[in-house]
C-alpha positions as CSV (number, residue, x, y, z in Angstrom):
1,M,160.3,-28.5,43.8
2,N,162.5,-30.8,45.9
3,L,164.9,-33.2,44.2
4,L,164.6,-31.5,40.8
5,C,166.0,-28.0,41.0
6,K,164.1,-25.3,39.1
7,P,167.3,-24.4,36.9
8,M,167.4,-28.2,35.9
9,L,163.7,-28.2,35.0
10,G,164.1,-24.9,33.1
11,A,167.0,-26.5,31.1
12,L,164.8,-29.5,30.2
13,L,162.0,-27.4,29.2
14,S,164.1,-25.2,27.1
15,A,165.7,-28.2,25.5
16,G,162.1,-29.5,24.7
17,I,161.3,-26.3,23.0
18,V,164.4,-26.5,20.8
19,L,163.5,-30.0,19.8
20,L,160.0,-28.9,19.0
21,G,161.4,-26.1,16.9
22,G,163.4,-28.6,15.0
23,C,160.2,-30.4,14.2
24,G,158.7,-27.4,12.5
25,W,157.3,-25.5,15.3
26,H,157.5,-21.7,15.3
27,P,157.9,-19.2,18.0
28,E,154.7,-17.1,18.9
29,P,155.0,-13.5,19.9
30,T,153.5,-12.5,23.1
31,G,150.8,-9.8,23.4
32,P,148.5,-8.2,26.0
33,T,146.9,-10.7,28.6
34,E,143.5,-11.8,27.5
35,T,140.9,-13.5,29.9
36,M,138.6,-16.2,28.7
37,P,135.8,-16.7,31.0
38,I,134.6,-20.3,31.5
39,N,131.0,-21.0,32.4
40,V,129.3,-24.4,31.6
41,N,125.8,-24.5,33.0
42,L,124.8,-27.3,35.3
43,G,121.5,-27.9,33.7
44,S,120.2,-31.4,34.5
45,A,123.7,-33.0,34.5
46,E,124.2,-35.8,37.0
47,R,127.5,-37.0,35.5
48,S,130.3,-35.5,33.7
49,K,133.5,-36.6,32.0
50,M,136.0,-33.7,31.9
51,E,139.2,-33.5,30.0
52,L,141.7,-30.6,30.5
53,D,144.6,-30.4,28.0
54,L,147.4,-27.9,28.0
55,A,151.0,-28.1,26.6
56,A,152.6,-25.7,29.1
57,G,151.2,-23.6,31.9
58,E,149.6,-23.4,35.4
59,L,146.4,-25.1,36.3
60,T,144.5,-24.6,39.5
61,L,141.3,-26.8,39.8
62,S,139.0,-27.0,42.8
63,G,135.4,-27.6,43.8
64,G,132.8,-25.2,44.9
65,A,131.2,-24.2,41.5
66,S,127.5,-23.5,41.3
67,N,127.6,-24.4,37.6
68,L,129.2,-27.5,36.3
69,L,132.5,-25.8,35.4
70,E,133.4,-22.2,35.8
71,G,136.5,-20.0,36.1
72,S,138.8,-18.1,33.7
73,I,141.9,-18.7,31.7
74,E,144.5,-16.0,31.2
75,Y,146.9,-16.1,28.2
76,N,149.0,-13.6,26.4
77,I,149.8,-15.7,23.2
78,P,146.7,-15.3,20.9
79,T,146.9,-18.8,19.3
80,W,146.9,-20.4,22.8
81,K,143.3,-19.3,23.3
82,P,141.7,-22.7,24.5
83,D,138.9,-24.6,22.7
84,L,135.9,-25.5,24.7
85,H,133.6,-28.4,23.6
86,V,130.5,-29.4,25.5
87,S,128.2,-32.3,24.7
88,N,125.0,-33.5,26.4
89,I,123.7,-37.1,26.4
90,G,120.7,-37.6,28.7
91,S,121.9,-36.7,32.2
92,S,125.6,-36.6,31.3
93,T,127.5,-33.5,30.2
94,D,130.9,-34.1,28.8
95,I,133.5,-31.3,28.6
96,V,136.8,-31.0,26.7
97,L,138.8,-27.8,27.3
98,K,142.1,-27.9,25.5
99,Q,145.0,-25.8,24.1
100,P,144.6,-25.7,20.3
101,E,146.7,-28.5,18.8
102,R,148.4,-26.3,16.1
103,H,150.2,-23.7,18.2
104,G,153.8,-22.5,18.3
105,F,156.1,-22.3,21.4
106,P,156.6,-18.9,23.2
107,G,159.2,-16.6,21.6
108,A,161.1,-13.9,23.3
109,G,159.4,-12.4,26.5
110,N,157.3,-13.8,29.3
111,H,154.4,-15.9,28.4
112,R,151.4,-16.3,30.6
113,Y,149.0,-19.3,30.5
114,K,147.0,-19.6,33.8
115,W,143.9,-21.8,34.1
116,N,141.8,-21.2,37.3
117,L,138.8,-23.5,37.3
118,Q,136.1,-24.8,39.7
119,V,133.9,-27.8,39.4
120,N,130.5,-28.6,40.8
121,N,130.7,-30.6,44.2
122,R,127.5,-32.8,43.5
123,V,127.8,-34.1,40.0
124,L,129.7,-37.4,39.6
125,L,133.0,-36.7,37.9
126,D,135.5,-38.4,35.8
127,V,138.4,-36.0,35.4
128,R,141.3,-36.4,33.1
129,I,144.2,-33.8,32.9
130,N,147.2,-33.8,30.5
131,C,149.8,-31.1,31.0
132,G,153.1,-31.1,29.0
133,A,155.0,-28.8,31.4
134,G,154.2,-26.6,34.3
135,K,152.5,-26.8,37.6
136,Q,149.1,-28.2,38.7
137,E,147.2,-27.5,42.0
138,L,144.2,-29.8,42.3
139,K,142.0,-29.5,45.5
140,L,139.2,-32.0,44.8
141,G,138.5,-33.5,48.3
142,D,135.0,-32.2,48.5
143,T,133.9,-33.2,45.0
144,N,132.0,-36.3,43.9
145,L,134.8,-38.1,42.1
146,R,134.6,-41.4,40.3
147,S,138.1,-41.2,38.8
148,L,141.0,-38.8,38.5
149,T,143.7,-39.2,35.9
150,V,146.6,-36.8,35.8
151,H,149.6,-36.7,33.5
152,I,152.2,-34.1,33.5
153,G,155.4,-34.3,31.3
154,A,157.6,-32.0,33.4
155,G,156.9,-29.9,36.5
156,E,155.0,-30.2,39.7
157,V,151.6,-31.7,40.5
158,N,149.9,-31.4,43.9
159,V,146.8,-33.3,44.4
160,D,144.8,-32.5,47.6
161,L,142.0,-35.1,48.1
162,R,141.5,-34.4,51.9
163,G,137.7,-34.2,52.6
164,H,134.7,-36.4,53.2
165,P,134.1,-38.6,50.0
166,A,130.8,-40.5,49.9
167,R,131.9,-43.2,47.3
168,D,134.9,-45.1,46.2
169,Y,137.1,-43.7,43.4
170,N,140.3,-44.3,41.6
171,V,143.3,-41.9,41.2
172,A,146.2,-42.3,38.7
173,V,149.0,-39.8,38.4
174,S,152.0,-40.1,36.1
175,G,154.9,-37.8,35.4
176,G,158.1,-37.7,33.5
177,V,160.3,-35.2,35.4
178,G,159.4,-33.3,38.6
179,H,157.5,-33.7,41.8
180,A,154.2,-35.4,42.4
181,R,152.4,-34.9,45.8
182,V,149.2,-36.6,46.8
183,L,147.3,-35.8,50.0
184,L,144.6,-38.2,51.1
185,P,142.0,-38.3,53.9
186,S,143.0,-40.7,56.8
187,D,139.4,-41.7,57.8
188,V,138.8,-43.9,54.6
189,G,140.3,-46.9,53.2
190,I,143.4,-46.3,51.2
191,W,145.3,-48.7,48.8
192,A,148.4,-47.0,47.2
193,E,151.0,-48.0,44.6
194,A,154.0,-45.8,43.7
195,H,156.8,-46.5,41.2
196,G,159.6,-44.1,40.4
197,G,162.7,-44.2,38.1
198,I,165.3,-41.9,39.5
199,G,164.3,-40.1,42.8
200,H,162.6,-40.7,46.1
201,I,159.4,-42.1,47.1
202,D,158.0,-40.9,50.5
203,I,154.8,-42.6,52.0
204,S,153.3,-41.6,55.3
205,G,150.2,-42.6,57.2
206,L,150.2,-46.0,55.3
207,T,151.7,-49.4,55.9
208,K,153.8,-51.3,53.3
209,K,152.1,-54.5,52.2
210,G,154.2,-56.3,49.6
211,D,154.2,-54.2,46.4
212,H,151.8,-51.6,47.8
213,W,150.8,-49.6,50.8
214,E,147.4,-49.5,52.6
215,N,145.9,-48.3,55.8
216,S,144.1,-50.4,58.5
217,L,140.7,-49.1,57.2
218,Y,141.2,-50.5,53.6
219,D,138.5,-52.9,52.5
220,S,136.5,-52.5,55.6
221,A,135.5,-48.8,55.3
222,K,132.5,-47.5,53.7
223,V,134.7,-45.6,51.2
224,N,137.9,-46.8,49.6
225,I,140.4,-44.9,47.6
226,H,142.7,-46.6,45.1
227,V,145.9,-44.5,44.2
228,K,148.6,-45.3,41.6
229,V,151.5,-42.8,41.1
230,E,154.2,-43.3,38.6
231,G,157.2,-41.0,38.1
232,G,160.3,-40.9,35.9
233,I,162.8,-38.6,37.6
234,G,162.0,-36.8,40.7
235,H,160.1,-37.1,43.9
236,I,156.8,-38.9,44.8
237,E,155.0,-38.2,48.0
238,I,151.8,-39.9,49.3
239,R,150.4,-38.8,52.6
240,A,147.3,-39.9,54.5
241,E,146.4,-37.2,57.0
């Protein structure tokens, strides 16, 4: 994490927990680490809307799954066991995977909350991710995205979209405090917009055009990617490589 040092981030997260405690939240004791397997069958799905919600933790999401969604979630606070909802309508399978809404914050001791998930590369995807605090590692360059929406309250998000997309798609990343990095393929058209409050915005591989950046292939390439990144305090990076 660059401009926002880890001690500062830790202090902000701790302050947030104190505030939540004042709102009636209660500390949750940690226990042994449990592993929840995730396996959503591909079936006849051609499209999928996926929503992943966690209040605090680490998320790794990549392609390469033989099923629609697979992987595992590790947790050591029993009330943090995620809820999984799957609905099928025709050729569309929609997934909501979320941390339970009624949960306390971690008490004394080290808490563990790691989501390690893979999605299918062929199914047309609309992915929405909400993370209150933590770290996200997203490697989705070889998946069949239609849209990707990411929000993180405090922490770090790395979005690696380098690959060979076959269709246009939109990316929206927003964050409150921390570091947002987006890596894009250079052989497609790219239109990028970035806004930050306090911090730095670093753009490479693209040319400034008024209020946005784009590359020479934008609007003439077979595939175009539209990116919007918004941050509050921290560092925004967008790279086409």
